[in-house]
VOSELO-963515 format. One record per atom (N, C-alpha, C, O, CB): x, y, z; residue in one letter. Coordinates in steps of 0.05 Angstrom, whole numbers, plus 5000, padded with zeros to 4 digits. Glycine has a CB too. Example, Ala and Ser with C-alpha at 12.3 -4.5 7.8 and 13.67 -1.06 7.14 Angstrom:
BEGIN
526448865156A;524649105156A;526449345156A;528549345169A;522649115181A;525749555142S;527349795143S;525850015157S;526850235161S;528249885114S;
END
This chain:
BEGIN
362075271879M;360275041855M;359774801852M;360774601863M;360975031833M;357674831832A;356574591845A;357374291808A;357974331785A;351774711857A;356874081822V;357573861794V;355673721785V;354273561799V;359373631799V;355173801751T;353773581741T;352673321741T;353173201720T;354373571733T;351373191755P;351372961756P;352372801727P;354672691726P;348872911764P;349872791698A;352172861670A;353372841659A;353272701639A;353272931663A;356073091673T;357673111653T;360673121681T;362973191677T;356573421629T;359573041703G;360673181723G;363373391720G;365673421727G;361172981740G;361473491707V;362473971702V;361974001726V;360673861741V;360074291678V;363874351729R;363374491756R;362374731734R;363274751711R;366474551782R;360274891745I;358575031745I;358475091758I;357874961778I;357075001740I;359175501759P;357675601783P;355175691787P;353075641776P;358675761791P;355975851809A;352175721827A;349975931803A;347975851792A;351375911881A;351076161802T;350076381775T;349276391762T;347576561754T;350776471762T;350276181752K;351075961720K;346975691730K;345275581717K;356775621729K;347575731753R;346475281755R;344275521760R;342975511739R;347674901790R;342975811783A;341375951776A;339575981747A;337175971741A;342476101782A;340876011739K;339876031718K;338575881684K;337075951665K;341176151720K;339875691691L;339275481677L;337275421694L;335175401680L;341275291671L;336775371719E;334675201728E;331375361736E;329075291743E;336175061754E;333575741727S;331075931720S;329575941688S;327175961685S;332376241726S;331275921669D;331175951645D;329475511636D;328975461612D;335076081635D;328775261660R;328875091637R;325575141665R;323774971666R;331674741627R;325475371680R;322275311690R;320475461680R;318075411683R;321675361718R;321575721662R;320175941645R;319175721621R;316975761612R;322476241632R;320975421607Q;320875361590Q;317575231584Q;316075231564Q;323175231590Q;317175101616K;315075071616K;311875101621K;309874971627K;315575011618K;312975361614T;310775551627T;309375601594T;306975611587T;312275891647T;312275641574R;311075791539R;309775611535R;309375381541R;313175861509R;308675881511V;305775731489V;306575791480V;307276011488V;302975731483V;307775731446N;308075601416N;304575711407N;302475601414N;308875161414N;304875941393I;302576121381I;304076121352I;302376201336I;301976461399I;306676081339G;308076081312G;305576141292G;306876241274G;309775781305G;302176151279E;300876161265E;301876291273E;304276341273E;299076101258E;298976431290A;296576571299A;299676741305A;298976951315A;293676441325A;301676731305F;302977051318F;302677131292F;300977301287F;306477091334F;304877001266E;305277101237E;302077281224E;302077511214E;306076771217E;299877101228K;297777231211K;296977581238K;295877781229K;294376911207K;297877551265W;297977691278W;299578111274W;298778341274W;299077481292W;301977931270K;303978131254K;301978101226K;301977861230K;307778001250K;300378131203I;300078201183I;297178441190I;296678651179I;299877931164I;295578291216L;292978531213L;293678801227L;292379011226L;290078421230L;296978711245R;297478991245R;298379111237R;298079351245R;297779071255R;301079021210E;303079151201E;298679421185E;297979651188E;306378881172E;297379161169Y;294379271158Y;291979491156Y;290579641142Y;293279161165Y;292879361190L;291379731209L;292779921225L;291880101239L;288979701236L;295979841219E;297780091219E;297580271209E;297980501217E;299580091215E;296680171179I;296380181138I;294380321137I;294380491119I;295479871116I;292180311154I;290380481149I;289680671178I;287480771184I;287880311136I;291480681189T;290880761215T;291381001201T;289681181202T;292480671244T;294181041184K;297181301173K;294081301160K;292181371173K;301481251151K;293981241141Y;292081241121Y;289481521131Y;289681741120Y;290680881120Y;286581491156V;285681601167V;286481841172V;284882021163V;285481491180V;288581911183W;289582071209W;291082281185W;291382521187W;291981861238W;291882081159K;292482381142K;290582461129K;291182601109K;294582381121K;286982401134K;286382531124K;283882651131K;281882721118K;286682451106K;284382651165V;283982761180V;285483061186V;284383271193V;283982571194V;289383011180G;290183261183G;288883371158G;287783591160G;293283301187G;288883221127L;288283561104L;287483521113L;288983481131L;287883701077L;284083431126L;281983641123L;282383841153L;280884041154L;278583471120L;284083801176M;284484031200M;285184241175M;283784431169M;287383981229M;287684161162L;288284351142L;287084581119L;287584831119L;289184221133L;285684441103S;284184601083S;281384791110S;280384781132S;282384321053S;281784971078K;278885221084K;277385151091K;276385291108K;277485371066K;275684851084Q;274184731077Q;272584671109Q;273984661129Q;275484521059Q;270084651111R;268184661142R;268884361140R;270984261130R;264084771143R;266984251150C;266384031161C;263783991169C;263284071192C;267684001179C;261383861152P;258183791159P;257383811173P;255183921177P;257183641159P;259583611195C;258183601225C;257983841245C;256383901263C;259583401240C;260083941236V;262084201247V;260084491243V;259784661226V;265384241224V;258584391278S;256284711290S;258685011286S;259885071306S;254984671342S;259385181258P;260885301247P;260585571267P;261985761263P;260485311217P;258285571293V;256385801309V;259485671348V;261285721365V;250385651311V;257885511337V;258185321360V;261885051363V;262585071386V;254785131353V;262884951355G;264784871340G;264684561358G;266384421369G;267585081339G;261484561353R;261984321383R;259684161351R;257984231335R;259784421436R;261383901357F;260483671342F;257183651334F;255683611353F;261383421361F;256083671312L;251483541319L;252283291304L;253083341281L;247283801294L;252383051308G;251682851300G;249982731309G;249282511299G;253082741298G;
END
């Protein structure tokens, strides 16, 4: 066990190693604060759009109508 110079309290080596690791990691962190909030809003918006699009694709596939962009003979995309 090591003794901390500031308090004179003994700290186990494993805890001391973790504290040192945390200190090193803290020096490399970047605070993205406001950008993260914007990203969360964008992610939710895109998720809603994606769900809407897949719902429409599923309905189109389940319906008996054929998409005009698909050849009924070959089944290939004509676009």
